C-alpha positions in Angstrom: -0.1 0.1 0.0 1.3 3.4 -0.9 0.9 5.8 2.1 1.5 9.3 2.6 2.0 11.1 5.8 0.6 14.4 6.7 1.2 17.0 9.6 0.3 20.5 10.7 1.0 22.8 13.6 4.3 22.7 15.3 5.5 19.8 13.3 8.9 20.3 11.9 9.4 17.0 10.1 10.2 17.8 6.3 11.0 14.4 5.0 10.0 13.4 1.3 7.0 11.2 2.7 5.4 14.1 4.6 2.8 16.5 3.4 2.4 19.9 5.0 -1.2 20.7 5.2 -0.8 24.3 6.0 2.1 24.7 3.4 5.5 26.0 4.0 5.7 28.3 7.0 2.1 27.6 7.9 0.4 30.1 5.7 -2.8 28.2 5.1 -5.4 28.7 7.8 -7.6 25.8 8.6 -11.0 27.4 7.3 -9.4 28.0 4.0 -8.1 24.5 3.4 -9.7 22.2 0.8 -8.5 18.8 1.6 -10.2 17.0 -1.3 -7.9 19.0 -3.7 -4.4 18.0 -2.4 -5.6 14.5 -1.5 -6.9 13.9 -5.1 -3.6 14.9 -6.3 -1.9 12.5 -4.2 -4.3 9.8 -5.0 -3.8 10.4 -8.7 0.1 10.2 -8.2 -0.6 6.6 -6.5 -1.3 7.1 -3.0 -3.6 4.5 -1.4 -3.7 5.5 2.1 -3.3 8.6 4.4 -1.9 8.7 8.0 -2.3 12.0 9.5 -1.0 13.7 12.4 -3.2 16.3 14.5 -2.6 18.5 17.4 -5.7 18.5 19.4 -6.9 20.1 22.7 -8.4 17.7 25.3 -12.1 18.0 26.1 -12.0 15.6 28.9 -10.0 16.4 32.2 -8.6 12.7 32.4 -7.2 13.0 28.9 -3.9 14.9 29.7 -1.4 16.8 27.6 1.0 14.4 26.0 -1.5 11.6 25.6 -1.8 10.1 22.2 -5.5 9.3 20.6 -6.3 7.2 17.5 -10.0 8.6 17.2 -12.8 6.3 15.6 -15.4 8.9 15.0 -15.8 12.6 14.2 -18.1 15.5 14.6 -17.8 18.2 11.9 -19.3 21.5 13.1 -17.5 23.6 10.5 -20.0 23.9 7.7 -17.1 24.3 5.4 -16.5 22.4 1.9 -14.0 19.7 1.9 -13.9 19.2 -1.9 -14.2 20.9 -5.1 -17.6 21.1 -6.5 -18.4 19.6 -10.1 -17.7 16.0 -9.5 -20.3 13.2 -9.2 -22.8 13.3 -6.5 -21.7 11.1 -3.7 -23.4 10.0 -0.6 -20.6 7.9 1.1 -21.3 5.7 4.1 -19.4 7.5 7.0 -20.6 5.5 10.1 -16.8 4.2 10.4 -14.8 7.5 9.4 -11.4 6.1 9.8 -10.0 3.0 8.3 -9.7 0.2 10.9 -6.5 -1.2 9.3 -4.6 2.1 9.4 -6.1 2.7 13.3 -4.6 -0.7 14.2 -1.4 0.1 12.6 -1.1 3.3 14.4 -2.1 1.6 17.8 0.6 -1.0 17.2 3.2 1.7 16.4 2.3 3.8 19.5 2.5 0.9 22.2 5.7 2.4 23.6 4.7 5.9 23.8 5.4 6.7 27.8 2.4 8.9 28.3 -0.3 6.3 26.6 -2.2 6.1 23.7 -6.1 6.1 23.9 -7.8 3.7 21.3 -11.0 5.5 20.2 -12.6 8.8 20.8 -14.5 11.5 19.0 -12.7 14.2 17.3 -14.7 17.4 17.0 -13.7 20.0 14.2 -14.2 23.6 14.6 -13.4 26.2 11.9 -10.6 28.0 13.4 -8.3 29.6 13.0 -9.1 31.0 16.4 -9.2 28.8 19.6 -12.6 27.8 21.1 -14.5 29.8 23.6 -15.4 28.4 27.1 -19.1 28.0 26.1 -18.1 26.0 22.9 -15.8 23.8 25.0 -18.5 23.0 27.4 -20.9 22.1 24.6 -18.2 19.9 22.9 -17.3 18.3 26.0 -20.7 16.6 26.0 -20.3 15.1 22.7 -16.5 14.5 22.1 -13.2 13.8 23.5 -10.7 16.1 21.4 -11.0 19.2 19.5 -9.1 20.2 16.4 -9.6 22.1 13.1 -8.8 19.8 10.2 -9.4 15.8 10.7 -13.1 15.5 10.0 -13.1 17.2 6.6 -9.9 15.4 5.7 -11.5 12.1 6.6 -14.6 12.9 4.6 -12.7 13.8 1.6 -10.5 10.7 1.8 -13.4 8.4 1.9 -15.2 10.1 -1.2 -11.6 9.4 -2.9 -11.5 5.9 -1.8 -8.4 6.6 0.2 -7.7 4.8 3.5 -7.4 7.3 6.3 -6.6 7.5 9.9 -5.5 10.1 12.4 -2.9 10.1 15.4 -3.8 13.0 17.5 -1.4 14.5 19.9 -3.0 16.2 22.9 -1.0 19.4 23.3 -3.4 21.0 26.0 -6.7 20.9 28.0 -9.0 22.9 26.1 -10.0 26.2 27.8 -11.9 25.8 31.0 -11.5 21.8 31.0 -9.1 22.0 34.0 -10.2 24.5 36.5 -7.5 27.0 37.7 -5.3 26.1 34.6 -4.3 29.1 32.4 -5.5 28.6 28.8 -2.8 27.5 26.5 -1.7 30.1 23.9 -0.9 29.2 20.3 2.8 29.4 21.1 2.6 27.1 24.1 0.7 24.5 21.8 3.5 24.9 19.1 6.4 24.5 21.6 4.9 21.3 23.0 4.3 19.6 19.4 7.9 20.6 18.5 9.3 18.9 21.6 7.2 15.7 21.0 7.5 15.8 17.1 10.7 13.6 16.9 9.1 10.5 18.8 5.7 11.2 17.2 7.5 11.2 13.8 9.0 7.6 14.7 5.7 6.3 15.7 3.9 7.6 12.4 6.8 6.3 10.2 6.6 3.0 12.0 2.9 2.6 11.4 3.4 3.2 7.5 5.9 0.5 7.6 3.1 -1.8 9.2 0.6 -0.7 6.6 2.8 -0.7 3.4 4.0 -4.4 4.5 0.5 -5.6 4.7 -0.5 -5.5 1.0 -2.8 -3.7 -1.4 -5.4 -1.3 -0.4 -7.8 -3.2 -2.8 -8.6 -5.6 0.2 -9.9 -2.7 2.1 -13.4 -1.7 1.8 -12.5 2.2 1.9 -11.2 1.8 -1.7 -14.6 0.8 -2.8 -16.5 3.4 -0.8 -17.4 5.7 -3.6 -18.8 3.2 -6.0 -22.3 2.5 -4.2 -22.4 6.1 -3.1 -22.6 7.7 -6.6 -26.2 8.6 -7.2 -25.7 11.0 -10.1 -25.6 8.3 -12.9 -29.2 7.0 -12.3 -30.5 10.4 -12.6 -28.4 11.6 -15.6 -31.1 10.7 -18.0 -34.2 11.5 -16.0 -36.6 13.6 -17.7 -37.8 16.8 -16.1 
């Protein structure tokens, strides 16, 4: 399986196998990203799977900074597009947003992480680029475990493109108000923590890629066939008005 690695905030890795979702120098804000565009480009170049690293805030007191999370569900509250218009109308199944095989590879690679890795959880995506308000965090905490600005739309675009996709979330901070008496983390705090953990997180992600790439073709995974039965444009193309 041909797998690409994706990273964002505070992640200094720049190897040939890594894609920087925010561009060089972190120039592209999350609400302006259109993941379907660059994911399609990589798929057309031969990519079959995507392992993405995400910097997240914790919505739960017991989920402390430094923990890793491999989420198994998403909550997209952005209302933002994730793919370019003009293609076939797809209603893809999304009850399992993340590829189970890629999730398992990440969990296996992260076993030695000293701060622990959580199997499962809900990733809530907000628009950004600002951080969330206390009221927003109180609402989200009842429905999700971590909060970020990119994974849900990336997962949606990947599913429509028939790409396997999974996320390795690095908890950089408690979201504002989660830990009483704790000062809210600033963007610089978050970037500094991600930079400190980046070498080991890089090792984990790249180890997961070796597991995935050693397990054969993506054709054996249902992710690759998700778009086929989801295309409802063809049956209606000849319909009379």
